C-alpha positions as CSV (number, residue, x, y, z in Angstrom):
1,M,85.8,14.8,-25.2
2,L,82.3,13.6,-25.6
3,G,79.8,16.5,-25.9
4,S,82.4,19.1,-26.3
5,R,80.9,21.0,-29.2
6,Y,80.0,24.1,-27.3
7,P,82.6,25.6,-25.1
8,L,81.9,28.4,-22.6
9,H,84.2,31.4,-22.5
10,R,85.3,33.2,-19.4
11,P,84.8,37.0,-19.1
12,F,86.3,39.2,-16.4
13,D,83.8,42.0,-17.3
14,Q,81.7,42.5,-14.1
15,A,79.0,44.5,-16.1
16,L,78.5,41.5,-18.4
17,Q,78.2,39.1,-15.5
18,T,75.7,41.4,-13.8
19,A,73.7,41.7,-17.0
20,N,73.6,37.9,-17.4
21,R,72.3,37.5,-13.9
22,N,69.7,40.2,-14.3
23,V,68.3,38.6,-17.5
24,A,68.3,35.0,-16.2
25,C,67.3,35.7,-12.6
26,G,66.0,39.3,-12.5
27,P,63.0,40.6,-10.7
28,D,60.6,39.4,-13.4
29,V,61.4,35.7,-12.6
30,P,58.8,34.3,-10.3
31,R,60.3,33.2,-7.0
32,P,59.2,30.1,-5.0
33,P,56.9,31.4,-2.3
34,N,58.1,31.5,1.3
35,R,61.5,30.1,0.4
36,P,64.1,32.8,1.2
37,D,66.6,29.9,1.6
38,L,66.7,29.4,-2.2
39,S,68.5,31.5,-4.8
40,C,68.3,31.6,-8.6
41,D,71.0,29.6,-10.5
42,E,71.4,30.1,-14.2
43,Y,73.0,28.1,-17.1
44,P,75.0,29.0,-19.0
45,F,76.7,30.6,-16.0
46,A,76.6,34.3,-15.5
47,Q,80.4,34.3,-15.5
48,T,80.5,33.3,-19.3
49,Y,80.2,35.2,-22.5
50,E,77.4,32.7,-23.4
51,G,75.2,33.9,-20.5
52,A,71.6,35.0,-20.7
53,S,72.2,38.6,-21.7
54,R,73.8,37.4,-25.0
55,N,72.0,34.1,-25.4
56,P,68.3,33.4,-25.5
57,D,68.9,29.7,-24.9
58,Y,69.3,29.7,-21.1
59,S,67.6,28.3,-18.1
60,C,67.4,28.9,-14.4
61,H,66.4,27.0,-11.3
62,F,66.1,27.7,-7.6
63,L,68.7,26.0,-5.4
64,D,69.8,26.2,-1.8
65,R,71.3,29.6,-1.4
66,Q,74.4,28.4,0.5
67,D,75.1,25.5,-2.0
68,N,74.7,27.9,-5.0
69,S,77.1,30.4,-3.5
70,R,79.6,27.6,-2.6
71,E,79.5,26.2,-6.1
72,E,80.2,29.6,-7.7
73,S,83.2,30.1,-5.4
74,L,84.5,26.6,-6.1
75,R,84.1,27.0,-9.9
76,R,85.9,30.3,-9.8
77,A,88.8,28.9,-7.8
78,F,89.0,25.9,-10.1
79,L,89.2,28.1,-13.2
80,N,91.8,30.3,-11.5
81,S,93.9,27.2,-10.6
82,L,93.9,26.2,-14.3
83,R,94.9,29.8,-15.2
84,T,91.8,30.2,-17.3
85,L,92.1,33.8,-18.6
86,E,89.8,36.3,-20.2
87,N,87.9,34.7,-23.2
88,D,89.6,31.3,-22.6
89,A,87.3,28.4,-23.5
90,F,86.3,25.7,-21.0
91,Y,83.8,22.9,-21.0
92,V,81.3,21.6,-18.5
93,E,81.0,17.8,-18.1
94,V,78.1,16.4,-16.2
95,T,79.0,13.2,-14.5
96,G,77.4,10.8,-12.1
97,K,73.8,9.6,-12.0
98,E,70.9,9.9,-9.8
99,S,70.6,7.2,-7.2
100,A,67.7,5.8,-5.3
101,T,69.5,7.0,-2.1
102,A,69.8,10.6,-3.3
103,P,67.8,13.1,-1.2
104,A,64.7,14.4,-2.8
105,P,64.9,17.9,-4.3
106,P,63.0,20.6,-2.5
107,S,59.3,20.7,-3.5
108,A,59.2,24.5,-3.9
109,R,61.4,24.8,-6.9
110,G,59.0,26.7,-9.2
111,P,57.4,28.5,-10.7
112,V,60.5,29.4,-12.7
113,G,59.6,30.3,-16.2
114,C,62.9,31.8,-17.3
115,G,64.7,31.3,-20.6
116,S,63.9,28.2,-22.5
117,D,63.3,26.1,-19.3
């Protein structure tokens, strides 16, 4: 698989997942003003051993709150359907390309300033 040098590993440890979220998207991360509809999204995912609490090379971005929540649920269901267990490796493949017809991203995405963004 192209670009498969760095697998992510799935933890079931809720404390680790919380720590990853707190580092990447904690209270010190500036929020877009007047945008309660956005939530902080981090990569590597909080639900990985490679998350922000154990890895200084992370980033975050603000996304639509409902889309972000839906993605997390779909990813978890997908990993469950593959029987991805504790510490199992998995890869993320980015596909597709931006198109001239794609909707413009929200203008209030920053300031972010987290990780090595």
